[in-house]
Residue frames as qw, qx, qy, qz and C-alpha x, y, z in Angstrom:
[[0.883, -0.423, 0.013, -0.205, -41.33, 15.93, -25.83],
 [0.903, 0.075, -0.186, 0.379, -37.87, 14.44, -26.47],
 [0.272, 0.588, -0.291, 0.704, -36.19, 17.70, -25.54],
 [0.529, -0.629, 0.140, -0.552, -38.08, 17.84, -22.27],
 [0.980, -0.176, -0.068, 0.056, -37.05, 14.22, -21.56],
 [0.701, 0.380, -0.197, 0.570, -33.40, 15.04, -22.46],
 [0.040, -0.646, 0.231, -0.726, -33.43, 18.22, -20.33],
 [0.760, -0.525, 0.048, -0.381, -34.92, 16.32, -17.46],
 [0.962, -0.022, -0.121, 0.243, -32.37, 13.59, -17.60],
 [0.507, 0.453, -0.278, 0.678, -29.54, 16.07, -17.70],
 [0.339, -0.662, 0.202, -0.638, -30.95, 17.92, -14.66],
 [0.922, -0.366, -0.043, -0.120, -31.25, 14.51, -12.82],
 [0.859, 0.082, -0.199, 0.465, -27.59, 13.59, -13.49],
 [0.199, 0.611, -0.233, 0.729, -26.44, 17.11, -12.49],
 [0.603, -0.600, 0.151, -0.503, -28.40, 16.87, -9.25],
 [0.972, -0.199, -0.090, 0.086, -26.84, 13.51, -8.63],
 [0.653, 0.376, -0.247, 0.610, -23.39, 14.93, -9.10],
 [0.138, -0.649, 0.253, -0.704, -24.03, 17.56, -6.50],
 [0.853, -0.444, 0.052, -0.270, -25.34, 14.95, -4.00],
 [0.918, 0.143, -0.204, 0.309, -22.26, 12.80, -4.75],
 [0.326, 0.572, -0.289, 0.695, -19.99, 15.65, -3.96],
 [0.420, -0.599, 0.262, -0.629, -21.72, 16.54, -0.77],
 [0.944, -0.304, -0.007, -0.131, -21.72, 12.89, 0.42],
 [0.812, 0.275, -0.263, 0.443, -18.11, 12.50, -0.45],
 [0.125, 0.574, -0.348, 0.731, -17.20, 15.59, 1.57],
 [0.689, -0.517, 0.100, -0.498, -19.43, 14.42, 4.41],
 [0.988, -0.120, -0.080, 0.050, -17.85, 10.98, 4.55],
 [0.645, 0.411, -0.291, 0.575, -14.45, 12.40, 4.27],
 [0.199, -0.641, 0.255, -0.696, -15.12, 14.72, 7.17],
 [0.850, -0.426, 0.089, -0.299, -16.28, 11.91, 9.35],
 [0.930, 0.101, -0.179, 0.306, -13.28, 9.92, 8.48],
 [0.295, 0.556, -0.322, 0.707, -10.99, 12.83, 9.23],
 [0.476, -0.631, 0.148, -0.594, -12.83, 13.30, 12.53],
 [0.964, -0.260, 0.022, -0.054, -12.38, 9.64, 13.50],
 [0.759, 0.338, -0.222, 0.510, -8.71, 9.71, 12.42],
 [0.045, 0.659, -0.274, 0.699, -8.13, 12.92, 14.53],
 [0.722, -0.551, 0.100, -0.407, -9.78, 11.35, 17.56],
 [0.980, -0.112, -0.068, 0.152, -7.83, 8.20, 17.35],
 [0.561, 0.481, -0.241, 0.630, -4.52, 10.26, 16.94],
 [0.218, -0.680, 0.248, -0.655, -5.28, 12.55, 19.76],
 [0.883, -0.421, 0.071, -0.197, -5.94, 9.47, 22.07],
 [0.919, 0.131, -0.157, 0.338, -2.82, 7.67, 20.80],
 [0.420, 0.526, -0.233, 0.702, -0.65, 10.70, 21.46],
 [0.440, -0.326, -0.629, 0.552, -2.14, 11.26, 24.82],
 [0.034, -0.185, -0.053, -0.981, -3.79, 14.53, 24.10],
 [0.677, -0.299, -0.113, -0.663, -7.21, 13.10, 25.15],
 [0.018, 0.185, -0.910, 0.371, -7.77, 10.86, 28.06],
 [0.655, -0.209, -0.319, -0.653, -10.76, 8.59, 28.20],
 [0.290, 0.097, -0.904, 0.299, -9.79, 6.47, 31.23],
 [0.233, 0.134, 0.657, -0.705, -12.73, 7.60, 33.24],
 [0.668, 0.435, 0.122, -0.591, -15.19, 7.13, 30.20],
 [0.345, -0.237, 0.853, 0.311, -13.94, 3.83, 28.72],
 [0.485, 0.452, 0.747, -0.053, -17.18, 3.41, 26.94],
 [0.234, 0.819, 0.059, -0.521, -17.02, 6.78, 25.15],
 [0.031, 0.577, -0.611, -0.541, -14.27, 6.15, 22.58],
 [0.193, 0.030, 0.937, 0.290, -15.56, 2.85, 21.31],
 [0.287, 0.640, 0.624, -0.345, -19.02, 4.27, 21.15],
 [0.207, 0.804, -0.163, -0.533, -17.90, 7.29, 19.01],
 [0.033, -0.427, 0.764, 0.484, -15.81, 5.05, 16.66],
 [0.237, 0.261, 0.934, 0.053, -18.59, 2.60, 16.19],
 [0.304, 0.762, 0.450, -0.352, -21.24, 5.15, 15.59],
 [0.167, 0.752, -0.308, -0.559, -19.00, 7.08, 13.07],
 [0.138, -0.213, 0.900, 0.354, -18.14, 3.90, 11.20],
 [0.309, 0.491, 0.804, -0.130, -21.81, 3.03, 11.05],
 [0.245, 0.817, 0.140, -0.503, -22.54, 6.43, 9.62],
 [0.019, 0.580, -0.606, -0.543, -19.88, 6.18, 7.12],
 [0.131, 0.025, 0.952, 0.274, -21.03, 2.76, 5.86],
 [0.258, 0.631, 0.642, -0.351, -24.69, 3.93, 6.02],
 [0.246, 0.797, -0.070, -0.547, -24.01, 6.94, 3.70],
 [0.017, -0.424, 0.761, 0.490, -21.99, 4.84, 1.32],
 [0.197, 0.242, 0.946, 0.090, -24.74, 2.30, 1.04],
 [0.289, 0.736, 0.413, -0.451, -27.27, 5.15, 0.47],
 [0.107, 0.706, -0.366, -0.597, -25.11, 6.65, -2.20],
 [0.104, -0.193, 0.903, 0.370, -24.59, 3.46, -3.99],
 [0.245, 0.402, 0.877, -0.098, -28.22, 2.54, -3.94],
 [0.223, 0.800, 0.456, -0.320, -29.81, 5.78, -4.68],
 [0.070, 0.822, -0.226, -0.518, -27.32, 8.11, -6.49],
 [0.026, 0.504, -0.721, -0.475, -25.80, 5.55, -8.82],
 [0.530, 0.321, 0.773, -0.135, -28.90, 3.76, -9.85],
 [0.147, 0.160, 0.618, 0.756, -30.14, 3.93, -13.45],
 [0.339, 0.220, 0.240, -0.883, -33.08, 6.37, -13.83],
 [0.525, 0.086, -0.567, -0.630, -34.67, 4.15, -16.41],
 [0.362, -0.153, -0.911, 0.126, -35.30, 1.43, -13.60],
 [0.065, 0.199, 0.547, -0.810, -37.29, 3.86, -11.59],
 [0.222, 0.562, 0.792, 0.091, -41.02, 4.01, -11.95]]
């Protein structure tokens, strides 16, 4: 029984590691997208003068998603499994 518990805990932490990597890559990609968008607008490659609402909406949405994913990761992936029912 102890071996089964130990194997389950090892699998649990391995799964957490994979999800952590996925979320890090996802958040990194979102930050890169936001940076590329801001650089393109700053350099004049993209022009949002006819759609003044679009750029702020994209930036706020992207920032909200980054914060939301970070909060999810901290709450669920890095909690102790002994505190779960």
